[in-house]
C-alpha positions in Angstrom: 116.5 16.9 -91.2 115.8 14.7 -88.3 116.4 16.3 -84.6 117.5 14.3 -81.4 118.6 14.6 -78.1 122.5 13.0 -77.6 122.0 10.4 -74.7 125.7 9.2 -74.7 129.1 8.9 -76.5 130.6 5.6 -78.3 134.2 4.6 -77.9 135.1 6.5 -81.2 133.8 10.1 -79.6 130.2 9.8 -81.7 126.9 10.8 -80.0 124.6 7.9 -79.9 120.7 8.6 -79.9 118.1 5.7 -80.2 115.6 6.6 -82.9 112.7 4.0 -83.5 115.1 1.6 -81.8 117.8 2.0 -83.8 121.1 3.3 -82.4 122.3 6.4 -84.8 125.8 7.6 -84.5 126.3 11.2 -84.9 129.5 12.4 -85.4 130.2 16.1 -84.0 127.7 15.6 -81.3 127.7 15.5 -77.5 125.5 13.8 -75.0 122.8 16.2 -73.6 122.9 18.1 -76.7 120.3 18.7 -79.2 120.9 18.3 -82.6 119.9 18.6 -86.3 121.8 15.5 -88.1 122.2 14.0 -91.6 122.1 10.2 -91.9 125.3 9.4 -93.8 124.7 5.5 -93.9 121.9 3.5 -93.0 121.7 0.0 -91.8 119.0 -2.5 -90.6 120.3 -2.0 -87.3 121.9 1.4 -86.8 122.7 4.6 -88.9 125.8 6.8 -89.1 125.3 10.5 -89.1 126.8 13.8 -89.0 125.9 16.8 -86.9 124.5 19.7 -89.3 123.5 21.9 -86.6 123.9 22.4 -82.6 120.3 23.4 -81.7 121.5 23.1 -77.7 125.1 23.0 -76.7 126.7 20.9 -73.9 128.5 22.8 -71.2 131.7 20.4 -72.1 131.7 21.6 -75.4 134.6 23.4 -76.3 136.2 25.2 -79.7 138.4 22.4 -81.5 142.3 24.1 -81.3 142.8 22.6 -84.5 141.2 23.9 -88.0 141.7 20.3 -89.7 139.3 18.8 -86.8 136.8 16.9 -88.6 138.8 16.2 -91.4 141.9 14.7 -89.8 141.3 11.3 -88.4 144.1 11.6 -85.6 141.6 13.4 -83.1 138.2 12.5 -82.6 137.1 14.4 -79.2 138.7 17.9 -79.7 135.1 19.5 -79.4 134.7 17.8 -75.7 136.6 19.2 -72.7 139.8 17.2 -71.8 138.8 16.4 -68.3 135.2 15.4 -69.8 137.1 13.1 -72.1 138.7 11.3 -69.5 135.1 10.7 -68.0 133.9 9.2 -71.1 136.7 7.0 -71.4 136.3 5.7 -67.3 132.5 5.1 -69.0 133.7 3.2 -72.1 136.0 1.1 -69.7 132.9 0.1 -67.1 130.7 -0.4 -70.0 132.8 -3.0 -71.2 133.4 -4.8 -68.0 129.4 -4.9 -67.8 128.5 -5.8 -71.2 131.3 -8.3 -72.0 131.7 -10.1 -68.7 129.0 -8.6 -66.6 131.2 -7.5 -64.2 131.5 -4.4 -62.0 135.2 -3.0 -60.2 134.6 -3.0 -56.3 136.4 0.8 -57.0 137.0 2.9 -59.5 140.3 4.2 -59.5 140.3 8.3 -60.4 141.7 8.7 -64.0 145.4 9.1 -64.9 145.7 12.5 -66.8 149.0 14.5 -67.5 149.9 16.6 -70.4 146.4 17.0 -73.0 148.5 19.4 -75.8 152.1 18.3 -77.5 152.2 14.7 -75.7 153.2 13.0 -78.4 156.7 11.8 -78.2 155.9 9.1 -81.0 154.1 9.6 -84.4 153.7 8.2 -87.4 152.9 11.0 -90.2 151.9 9.8 -93.8 153.3 11.3 -97.0 151.7 11.5 -100.1 152.9 13.3 -103.4 149.6 14.4 -105.0 150.0 17.4 -107.6 146.5 17.9 -108.1 146.2 18.9 -104.4 149.2 21.1 -104.3 152.0 18.7 -104.5 153.4 17.0 -101.2 150.9 16.1 -98.2 152.3 15.6 -95.1 150.0 14.5 -91.9 147.6 11.7 -90.2 145.1 9.9 -92.4 141.8 11.8 -93.2 138.6 10.0 -91.3 137.6 7.0 -93.0 140.2 7.5 -95.6 143.4 6.6 -97.2 144.1 10.4 -98.1 146.7 12.3 -96.2 145.4 15.5 -94.1 147.8 17.9 -95.1 148.9 19.7 -91.8 150.4 23.1 -91.1 150.3 22.7 -88.1 149.4 19.8 -85.1 148.5 20.8 -81.5 149.1 17.2 -80.2 152.7 17.0 -82.1 155.5 18.7 -79.6 155.4 22.4 -80.4 158.7 22.6 -82.3 157.8 19.7 -84.3 154.3 21.4 -85.4 156.1 24.6 -86.3 158.6 22.6 -88.5 155.9 20.6 -90.7 155.5 23.4 -93.5 159.3 23.4 -94.1 159.1 19.3 -93.8 156.9 19.8 -96.5 159.2 21.9 -98.7 162.2 19.5 -98.1 160.3 16.4 -99.1 159.1 18.3 -102.3 162.8 18.9 -103.4 163.6 15.4 -103.1 164.6 13.4 -106.3 162.4 10.3 -104.7 159.4 12.6 -103.1 156.8 9.8 -104.7 158.8 6.9 -103.1 158.8 8.2 -99.2 155.5 6.8 -97.7 155.9 8.0 -94.0 158.3 10.2 -91.6 157.9 8.7 -88.0 158.6 10.8 -85.1 160.6 9.5 -82.1 161.7 11.9 -79.1 163.8 10.8 -76.2 167.1 11.6 -74.9 170.7 11.0 -75.4 173.2 9.3 -73.5 173.8 12.5 -72.0 170.6 13.1 -70.7 170.2 15.7 -74.0 166.7 15.7 -75.3 166.7 14.7 -78.7 164.1 14.6 -81.6 164.2 12.1 -84.4 163.0 12.2 -87.5 162.9 8.5 -89.5 162.3 8.8 -93.1 161.0 5.6 -94.7 162.2 5.3 -98.5 161.1 2.9 -101.1 164.2 4.0 -103.4 167.9 5.2 -102.5 168.3 8.9 -101.9 170.7 10.3 -103.9 173.6 12.4 -102.9 172.0 15.4 -103.4 168.8 14.5 -101.2 171.1 13.1 -98.5 173.0 16.8 -98.2 169.4 18.4 -98.4 168.3 15.8 -95.4 171.7 16.7 -93.1 171.1 20.3 -93.8 167.8 20.2 -92.6 168.5 18.2 -89.6 171.0 20.9 -88.6 168.8 23.6 -89.3 165.7 22.1 -87.6 168.2 20.9 -84.8 166.4 16.9 -84.9 168.4 14.3 -86.3 167.6 12.3 -89.3 167.6 9.0 -89.6 166.8 6.8 -93.1 164.8 3.6 -93.1 164.9 1.5 -96.2 163.2 -1.4 -95.3 162.0 -2.8 -92.1 161.6 -0.8 -88.8 165.3 -3.0 -87.6 166.9 -1.0 -91.0 166.4 2.2 -89.6 169.8 4.1 -88.7 170.8 7.5 -88.5 171.9 10.0 -91.4 175.2 10.8 -89.7 176.3 7.7 -88.3 176.7 7.2 -84.6 174.5 4.8 -82.0 171.2 3.7 -82.7 170.0 4.0 -79.4 167.6 6.8 -77.3 166.6 7.2 -73.9 163.9 7.7 -71.4 163.4 7.9 -67.8 161.3 6.8 -64.8 162.8 9.4 -62.3 160.6 8.2 -59.5 162.5 4.8 -59.5 165.6 6.0 -60.2 165.2 4.1 -63.9 166.3 4.8 -67.6 165.6 2.7 -70.3 167.7 2.4 -73.7 165.2 1.8 -76.9 165.7 2.0 -80.2 163.3 3.6 -82.6 161.4 0.9 -83.7 160.8 -0.6 -80.4 157.7 0.0 -78.7 157.6 2.5 -76.2 154.4 4.7 -75.2 153.7 7.9 -77.2 152.9 10.0 -73.8 155.8 10.0 -71.5 154.3 11.9 -68.8 151.2 9.7 -68.6 153.4 6.6 -68.8 155.4 7.8 -65.7 151.6 8.0 -63.9 150.4 4.8 -65.2 154.0 2.8 -63.9 153.3 4.7 -60.7 149.7 3.2 -60.5 150.7 -0.4 -61.2 153.5 -0.2 -58.5 150.8 1.2 -55.8 148.4 -1.9 -56.8 150.9 -4.4 -57.0 153.0 -3.4 -54.4 156.3 -5.6 -54.8 158.1 -6.3 -51.6 161.7 -7.9 -51.1 161.7 -11.5 -51.1 158.6 -11.7 -53.4 158.8 -13.4 -57.0 156.7 -11.5 -59.6 155.9 -12.1 -63.0 155.6 -9.5 -65.6 154.4 -10.9 -69.2 154.5 -8.8 -72.4 157.3 -6.8 -70.3 159.0 -5.3 -73.5 162.3 -3.3 -72.6 161.2 -3.7 -68.8 158.9 -0.8 -68.1 157.7 -2.1 -65.2 160.1 -4.9 -64.7 162.6 -2.4 -63.7 160.5 -0.5 -61.1 159.7 -3.9 -59.8 163.0 -5.0 -58.8 163.7 -1.4 -57.7 161.3 -2.0 -55.0 163.5 -5.1 -54.1 161.2 -8.0 -55.4 162.9 -10.6 -57.8 161.2 -10.1 -61.5 161.2 -12.5 -64.3 160.1 -10.8 -67.4 158.8 -12.6 -70.6 158.1 -11.2 -74.0 157.9 -12.5 -77.5 160.7 -10.6 -79.2 164.4 -11.8 -78.9 166.0 -8.2 -79.8 163.4 -6.6 -77.1 164.4 -9.4 -74.4 168.3 -8.8 -75.4 167.5 -4.9 -74.8 165.6 -5.2 -71.5 168.5 -7.3 -70.0 170.8 -4.5 -70.8 168.6 -2.0 -69.2 168.1 -4.1 -66.2 172.3 -4.2 -66.4 172.8 -0.5 -67.1 170.4 0.4 -64.1 172.0 -2.1 -61.3 169.0 -4.4 -61.1 170.3 -7.6 -63.1 170.7 -9.5 -59.7 166.9 -9.2 -59.4 165.2 -8.5 -62.8 165.9 -11.9 -65.8 164.2 -12.2 -69.1 163.3 -14.6 -71.0 161.7 -14.7 -74.8 158.7 -16.6 -75.4 155.4 -16.7 -77.6 152.9 -15.7 -74.7 149.9 -15.8 -77.0 150.7 -19.9 -77.0 150.9 -20.4 -73.5 149.7 -23.4 -72.0 149.6 -24.6 -68.3 152.6 -26.7 -68.5 154.6 -23.5 -70.3 153.4 -21.2 -67.9 154.2 -23.6 -64.8 157.6 -23.9 -66.2 158.2 -20.2 -65.3 158.2 -20.9 -61.7 155.4 -20.2 -59.1 154.5 -16.6 -58.9 153.6 -14.4 -55.9 152.1 -11.5 -57.9 152.0 -11.2 -61.5 151.7 -8.1 -63.9 150.2 -8.1 -67.3 150.7 -5.7 -70.0 149.3 -7.6 -73.5 148.9 -5.3 -76.7 145.4 -5.0 -78.1 144.8 -8.8 -78.6 144.9 -9.1 -74.8 146.0 -12.1 -72.8 143.8 -14.8 -73.0 146.4 -17.7 -73.4 148.0 -16.7 -70.3 145.0 -16.4 -67.9 143.3 -19.4 -69.2 147.0 -21.3 -68.2 146.6 -20.2 -64.6 145.6 -22.7 -62.2 142.4 -22.1 -60.6 142.8 -21.5 -57.0 146.8 -21.6 -56.8 147.4 -18.9 -59.1 149.4 -15.5 -58.3 147.9 -14.0 -55.2 147.5 -10.1 -56.9 147.5 -9.8 -60.5 147.9 -6.3 -62.3 146.6 -6.2 -65.9 147.6 -3.0 -68.0 145.3 -2.9 -70.9 145.0 -1.0 -74.2 141.7 -2.7 -75.5 138.7 -2.7 -72.6 137.1 -5.5 -74.7 139.9 -7.8 -74.5 140.2 -6.5 -70.8 137.0 -7.4 -70.4 137.1 -10.8 -72.1 140.2 -12.0 -70.0 138.4 -10.5 -66.7 135.7 -12.8 -67.4 137.8 -15.8 -67.2 139.9 -14.5 -64.4 136.7 -14.1 -61.9 134.2 -17.1 -63.4 136.8 -19.9 -64.1 139.7 -19.0 -62.1 138.4 -17.7 -58.9 139.8 -13.8 -58.9 137.9 -10.9 -57.8 137.9 -7.5 -59.6 139.3 -5.1 -56.8 139.5 -2.1 -59.3 140.0 -0.3 -62.2 140.7 3.1 -63.7 141.9 4.7 -67.1 145.2 6.5 -67.9 144.3 9.3 -70.9 147.5 8.1 -73.0 146.2 9.5 -75.9 144.2 12.9 -75.4 141.8 13.6 -78.0 141.6 10.3 -79.3 139.3 7.2 -78.4 142.1 5.1 -77.6 141.8 3.9 -73.9 144.6 2.6 -71.8 143.3 1.1 -68.2 144.8 -0.7 -65.4 142.8 -3.4 -63.0 143.6 -5.2 -60.2 142.6 -8.9 -59.3 143.0 -10.6 -56.3 142.6 -14.2 -55.3 139.1 -15.0 -53.7 
């Protein structure tokens, strides 16, 4: 088997080495390590491989905390020290800026790192009944596979949720429609009273029997969780025992509390989200008397902290339901005189539709993975907002949009940095500051 010294990591946490001009991506290998590897797939310009033996270890290698590492596709970097993971993600962001946009930020902000273990406040667990593998399997998908990795515990889930996985498997096995439950979704938050709450949402393709409902109800009482049912699309999710369909999360630094429904988008890592909001507010620096736009605003995660600083803010989001909840959140926090919301498809933004929102002193963008290319193209060159803070979950589309802002719209990329929202995974969350040149 070939032996090589690993040069770097790719965005999926695989080691990279070049052999005879061809890139080889080696799973399980870290930069600086000498490894013996096995080629799994050969292509004309690259090869996919896995490390068979580590001949010289990196000082940043750690023992994976999870026995399912290497099989479960949920985590890709459990063998790398968490601080080193953040450094790798920072390099992924910088490489995207350079290779895609030929840009380098003037400043690289310190990485935002928070809770490393038990951080997932949201998770979607696959469920599959496979008699040949022992019955019901519950977990994340296996690497590069539609199969489910059967988990008896998971270190990135909250400890109490991890501990209940074996009992959850027994519960599903006892249900009459065990083979018609494709997923169980975890959502954590607070009740209106402020008490922490854990919700398990059972997606089911057939109705539960009365005996099933009794079992689900008893499981919820025993484990101290709220059981919800979802017979169709996410907006059909509802509590088994009735009651309010709202949860809450808070941003204490800004004296803001936001209500959400389990199907709404919220960040999986509440601790790192607070750091990200703090950084965004530091960069945006909203002030009383300013008019600020928050596009792709969701529930108001950034909108309400902006308003709390005294600025007048307009939030725009594609979903009418999310706009209604954001408006309700503004009212509940006493900020409805400063924060207003509109529903609009921002992927169809034109110069006229952007201008119709009025002029902004500053702008915050927080788009999904597709980025905000229509918005940045609609900004009038030389006359746009003086400052733009761009929160991104995809370094490639951030870099693409940065190229337009700098090359066509006259902005300068002042700085950028990452938030390690998903430790042990390849997901890169980042924030960048642009100012008019």
